[in-house]
C-alpha positions, 0 to 999 in steps of 0.5 A: 448852522452858522451862516454868513451875512450874505447867506442870511440876506439870501434866506431873508429874501428867498423866504426859504421854508424849513420843510416841504410844502408839497408832500407828494413831491418829497423826492425833490424837496430839500434846500441848498441853504448855502448856494455858491455865488455866480460870477456873472448872469447866466442864460437859463436856457443854454440848450446846447450845454444842457446835459440832462440826467433823469431823476429816477423814480427810486430817489428818496429823501435819503440823508446818507453821505453817499446820496448827499454827493451823488447827482440825480439830475444835472442842468449845467451850469445852473442847477443840480439835484442830488439823490437825497433830494437836495437842490443846489442852485448854481446861478441866479442866487445873488440878491440886492437889497431894496432902496433908493437907486442913485442912477435912476432915482427909483425907490424900491421896497419888499412886501411879503404877501404870504409868509407861509408860501414864500410869495412876495413882491418888490415894489418900485416907484420913481422919485424924480417928482414925488409925490407924483402929480397924478396916478401912474400906470402899474407894471407887474413883472414876472422874472424868467429862469426856466421856472427853476432859478432867479428871483426879483432880487437878482441884480439883473432883474433889480437893475432892469426894473429900476430902468423901466420904472424910471423911463416909463414913469410907472409903479413897478411890482416884481413878483417872487413866486416859488420855483421848481423842482421843489415846487413844480409848475404850475405852482409858479403860475398859481403864486403869480395869480395870488400875487396879482389878486393881492395887488388888485385888492387895492384897486378900490382904495383898500389894502395895506400897501400905500404905494398902490392905493395912493399912486397906482392907476388900476385903469392902466395895468401892464404885464411883462416878463421874459422867458418863463416869466413871459409864459406866466404873463401870457397865462395870467392874461388868459386867466384875467380874460376868463375869470376877471380881475375886478377893478383892474384894466390890463392894457397891454402885455409884453412878452420877451423871448417867451418860453413856449413849446409844442409837439410839432417842431417849427422851422428853427427847431427842426434845424436844431434837432439836438437842442430841440430834443432837450426842451421837453426834458427841461419842461418835464423837470419843472412840471412832472405832471404835465401832459407833454409839450402840448400842455396849454401852459407851455403851448398856449396855442392849444389853450381854447381860451387864448382868444379871451386874452384879457388885454388890448395890446401885446408886444412879443419880442424875439431874438434871431438866434434864439431856439424859441424864436419861432414860438413867439411868431407862432403866438402872434399867428395864433392870436390873429386867428383867434377871437381876440380883438386886440393888436399883437406885434412882434419885434425881432432883434437880429444877431442875438440869443435868448435873454441877451438884454439881461446878459449884456444890458449895456449893449446897443441891442439891449438898449433898443429892446428896452426902449421898445418895451418902454414905448409900448407901455407909454403908448396912448 
């Protein structure tokens, strides 16, 4: 197979394996090695435009010409799964290489944690004062994309992390986890936990990564993420609270437009029944083994360990026009009623929709949202 320079870069940063890692889900697994480039960032949860077509149980790894072109599952405009199992991502496939970002003076680099499983991280460090006179707080970020698209190397996430790291004056770690449908949820959560434990292994001055050993303050760690990434950040916060993370103190978790759901519809969901009906389909697409919309992974209010959330502060950011808005407010309500002793705050952005700050980062509301997240991190 002959690939262009861009495609070689894509394969490098996505660490695409040459064969499936999960035989039990073979019907989902092959890779579109030559994906198309998107023209602009995409809202991964545009529920009003989803036309979900079920992937029939009879789908197999058929390499015939007929099934190669027949679509078994279509989520426009972001992804198609063909009947032979080939996955074609239409959005979230652009990558930017690491390096010194001239606008923010933040330097980045990529480190592979598990070559076998394709788990890696992109590190960020502010270079305005280097080396820093003291150790800096550590921000671990989890990207969104409905568990199926996007990476830390996407332009929107790379630019976001450069801004946050520069203005919050932190060390940034952006996690690359495996995505559905090739690797169904909870693979993304387990990969993120593995990456987090690898980061934590540096807390005692050990580990291979100098930026962590020399410059990260493991007593001031923050998690953050948007949409599916916020879901992962919450999950990991609960896991830290129940299993522990030696040498690490998680101070706060910022959840931006978190991808939560539930069987019982909340107010804004009841007002948009057609859109709301598509969310369980999307969730089952990414997690075929789920127990449903009250699975604790997608509905943390059903997790008996939510009250053990392993941090002191939580910031939940929601958008007024987002179908998922009420889930953010309900998360706060549930936390307040639990045994958790921390402080949770919700910030709602008027007149905006899901992940608007990624789609239009230069708009005024995006700047306000970014400043609020930075203030949360810098809060004493």
